[in-house]
N, C-alpha and C positions, 0 to 999 in steps of 0.2 A: 790696870785699875781693877781692884776688887771691890765689888759692891755688896754690902750687907743690908738686910732688911730687918728692922726691929720695931718694937712698939715705941711710939712717941714718948718723949719725956719733957717735962716742963722747960728744961734748959734748951730745948730745940725751938722754942716759940719764935724768937726773932728770926732765926734762919728760915723757918717754914714760912713766916709772913713775907720775908724778902723773896723767897722762892715763888710764892703765889703771885706776888707783884711781877716778878721777872717773867713768869709764865702767862701773864695776862688773865689770871683767874679772878682777881678782885674786881668788885663793882662798887660804885659810890654808896649804894644802899645796903651793903653788907660790911660789917666791921670784922675783919679777920681775927682780931684778938678775941672778940666775943664768940665767934664761931669756934675757936679753939677751947675757950672756957666751957662752952656748952657741950662740946664733944667729950671733954674730960669728965663731965658729970654723967654721961650716958655711954656705956660700952667703950671706955677708953682703950681697951685692948684691941679695938678695931680701928685705931688711928695709927697708921704705920708711916715710917720714914725709911728712905734708902740713904745709905751713908757710903761715901767713897772719899778717899784722900783726906780723911779727917773732917769732912763736912757733910751737911745734909744736901743731897742732890735730887731727892724725890719725895713725894708724899702721896698718901691716899687716905681718905676717911671712908669707912664702911659702917653700915648699920643693919640691924635685923629686927623687924617688928613682929616676928612670929608668922608672918604671911609671905613676905619677900624681903630680900636684901637690897641695899642701895649702895652705890659708890658715889663719892663726892670728892672734890678737890684733888683729883689725880693730876700730879704735876711732875715734870722732870726738868731739871735745870737746863735752860737752852744750850749751854755749853756742853752738856752731857747727853743730849738727845741722840737717838739712833744706836744706843748701846744696850738696849733691852731693859732699862730701868722701869719704864712704864709697864711693860709686860710682866716683869718680876713682881712689881707691886700689886698688879691686878691678880696675878696667880696666888700670891700670899693672902690677899684679901678674900678671894674666892675660897681658898682652903680653910680659912678661919670661919667663914660663913657656913661652909659645908659641915664643919665640925660642930656647929650649933644646930644642925638639922635644917638649914635654910635650903628650900627647894628651887629657888630662882632668884636672880639678881637683876636689877634694873638701874638705869642711870639716865641723866638728862644731858644732852649736848645741844648747844645753840645751832639752829639750822644752817647758819653760814660758816660753821666750823668744819669744813670738809676734811681737814687733816685728822681731827679727832674722830669724826664719823668713820673714816677709812681705817683708823687704828682699831676702833672697837669692832668693826665688821671683820677685820682680819683675826680678831680673837673669838669670833663666833657670835657676836651680839647682833641681834636683828632689830630693824626699825619697826615699831608698832604704829599703826594709824590710830592714835588716840588724841584727845583734846586735853592738853596739859594745862591745868589751872592751879592757882595758888592764892593764898591770902596771908599777908603779914599780920601776925598777932602781936609782936613786940618790935617796935621800930628800933633800928640800930643808930639812927642819925640824931 
């Protein structure tokens, strides 16, 4: 299986949404279609997909605000896990962020997601002792 990484295209939408569902990334309070629309309006070149066997098998969204980069929606198809897709997507996202002059990158992982925490730690990500807060400005529901 040869995996390629490329920038998301609109024709990938349904495959990516299905991937996010299969990977357990969707939540009732987030509309994945709206999240895709929003990403396509801001730094769409930082929305990446992994492709293998003619289909989408991975995704990651990245962003850079001038101070730090962020990673979101990293997913690998459950049937393709353990093949380096997640590592390759993170590496490409980091390379694109670095090309923009991004000095650091952060992400959020739910505390009970030990597999994701271990994955990111193996890539050199560190846990920060911070209080993570948020506020919804536009409801998706």
